[in-house]
C-alpha positions, 0 to 999 in steps of 0.5 A, spaced: 094 823 980 090 826 974 090 823 967 095 827 963 092 832 958 092 830 951 089 832 944 085 837 946 081 840 940 083 847 939 079 852 935 081 859 933 075 864 932 078 870 928 076 876 925 077 883 925 074 888 930 066 888 930 066 881 926 062 878 930 066 873 934 063 873 941 056 872 938 059 866 934 062 863 940 055 864 944 052 860 938 057 854 939 056 854 946 049 853 946 050 847 941 055 844 946 054 836 948 052 836 955 057 831 957 063 835 955 067 840 958 069 846 954 073 852 955 074 859 952 080 863 952 079 870 950 083 876 948 079 882 949 074 885 954 068 881 952 061 880 954 062 872 954 066 874 961 060 877 964 056 871 966 063 867 967 060 863 974 054 861 970 058 858 964 062 854 969 056 851 973 054 849 966 061 846 964 064 852 960 070 855 963 073 862 961 079 866 962 081 872 959 088 875 957 089 882 957 094 887 955 095 886 948 094 881 942 096 874 944 101 873 939 105 879 941 105 883 947 101 878 951 105 872 950 107 871 957 100 872 960 097 867 954 101 862 957 100 863 964 092 863 963 092 858 958 096 853 963 091 855 969 085 854 964 087 847 962 089 845 969 082 848 972 077 845 966 081 839 963 077 841 957 075 836 951 075 842 947 078 849 947 075 855 943 080 861 942 078 868 941 084 873 939 083 880 939 081 883 932 088 886 932 092 879 933 095 875 928 092 868 928 098 865 925 103 866 931 097 863 935 097 857 931 105 856 931 104 857 939 099 852 940 103 847 935 110 849 939 114 844 943 110 846 950 103 844 947 104 839 941 102 833 945 097 837 949 093 841 944 090 839 937 089 845 933 082 844 928 080 848 923 081 856 924 074 859 923 074 867 920 068 871 921 067 877 916 062 882 915 062 882 907 060 890 908 067 891 909 069 888 902 067 895 899 072 899 903 079 900 900 082 901 907 079 894 909 082 890 903 089 893 904 089 891 911 095 886 912 091 883 918 085 881 914 090 878 909 093 874 914 086 872 917 084 870 910 090 866 909 090 862 916 082 861 915 080 854 913 072 856 914 070 863 912 063 865 915 059 871 913 056 875 919 051 880 920 048 878 913 041 881 914 045 888 913 048 886 907 046 888 900 046 884 894 053 887 892 055 885 899 053 877 897 056 877 891 063 880 893 062 874 899 061 869 894 066 871 889 071 871 895 069 864 897 070 862 890 077 865 889 080 862 895 078 855 896 076 855 903 075 848 906 068 851 907 064 857 907 057 859 910 053 865 913 052 865 921 045 865 922 042 871 925 037 868 929 036 860 930 039 855 926 045 851 927 053 851 926 055 845 922 059 841 928 063 837 923 067 844 922 070 844 929 073 837 928 076 838 921 084 838 922 087 845 922 090 846 915 085 842 911 084 847 906 088 847 899 092 854 900 095 854 894 090 859 891 093 864 896 100 863 895 101 869 891 097 874 895 101 871 901 108 873 898 105 879 896 103 881 903 108 877 908 114 881 907 112 888 908 107 887 914 110 883 919 110 888 925 104 891 924 100 888 930 104 893 935 099 897 938 103 901 942 106 905 937 104 912 934 101 910 928 097 903 930 090 902 933 090 904 941 087 900 946 084 903 952 080 900 957 076 904 961 073 903 968 068 908 971 065 909 978 060 904 981 055 910 982 056 913 975 049 912 971 049 913 963 043 916 959 043 911 953 042 916 947 047 921 950 052 915 951 050 914 943 051 921 941 058 921 945 061 915 942 059 917 935 063 923 936 069 919 938 069 916 931 073 910 934 074 904 930 071 899 936 068 900 943 065 894 947 063 893 954 057 894 959 055 900 963 050 902 969 044 905 965 039 910 968 034 905 967 038 898 968 044 895 965 047 897 958 051 893 953 055 897 948 057 894 942 060 899 936 064 899 930 066 905 926 061 909 928 055 904 928 053 904 936 049 899 938 046 900 946 041 895 948 039 893 955 044 888 959 040 882 962 046 881 967 049 886 972 053 891 968 061 892 970 061 900 968 067 898 963 068 900 956 074 898 951 075 903 946 080 902 940 082 908 936 087 911 932 091 913 938 089 921 938 085 921 944 089 920 951 085 915 956 084 921 961 080 925 955 076 919 953 074 918 960 072 925 961 068 925 954 064 919 956 062 921 962 059 927 959 053 922 958 053 921 965 053 928 967 047 930 962 042 926 966 044 929 972 
């Protein structure tokens, strides 16, 4: 009879779309003690899953929860996949990457609820932030950003190699204002994440400085995480024929013209597999070391329907024929 699951450390890695959550999780997995089993639960189509079989052989187990944010429309699937992952992996530590559209407070309440109170032990929540966004009024007004900031124990700046001096100053001011347990910058290459942050109990930060901000924003935006309405972001998961081949430059041009909030996935390129990752018109397309899936996830305003998106993106394949 297997020993009962108990006190599994859980770390939430949050951040809005394109903040660098997947990159940080890869960084954490590289530092995993080899005598520990870790598990990863992701809530969006993620390149983490491309090499899931290899990760499992190395002691890292992965599950994806599709169909909406973990705390709302995908809550049932969350419980199913989480239970399956815990039984399969029996992990020492669980890393959770919710969608950039998700509310972390709902997830924390879920993990601390009756079903998991003895099984899971939530640790400090980590929030990723690209400080360039702090100059965007739309970002500053986002209720999702306010909730992610309020729930964060550790704030980490990402993509700092692209920051201006003003971005650095804005990040430092944010850290000083809200009394996070810890603030830092994710290494662009090399370096190490302080493992002590992973073992700090959840809620260790002094949240008093956030009280007024929480009061200001918590009443008006309780339901802004619905992504099925006509006004919120729409999530489209696109799958292309296995024989479709995409020209990188033509693909970049098509995706930039879409002006989508977020696009990520892997495609068969004309000269090998491609990994696609873009935010707000900044499209990054690089050679993918693993086999491509010919899948993309596109998040936008909802003005484009799925079929029209597929047809537009297929132009990048047609151009090369």
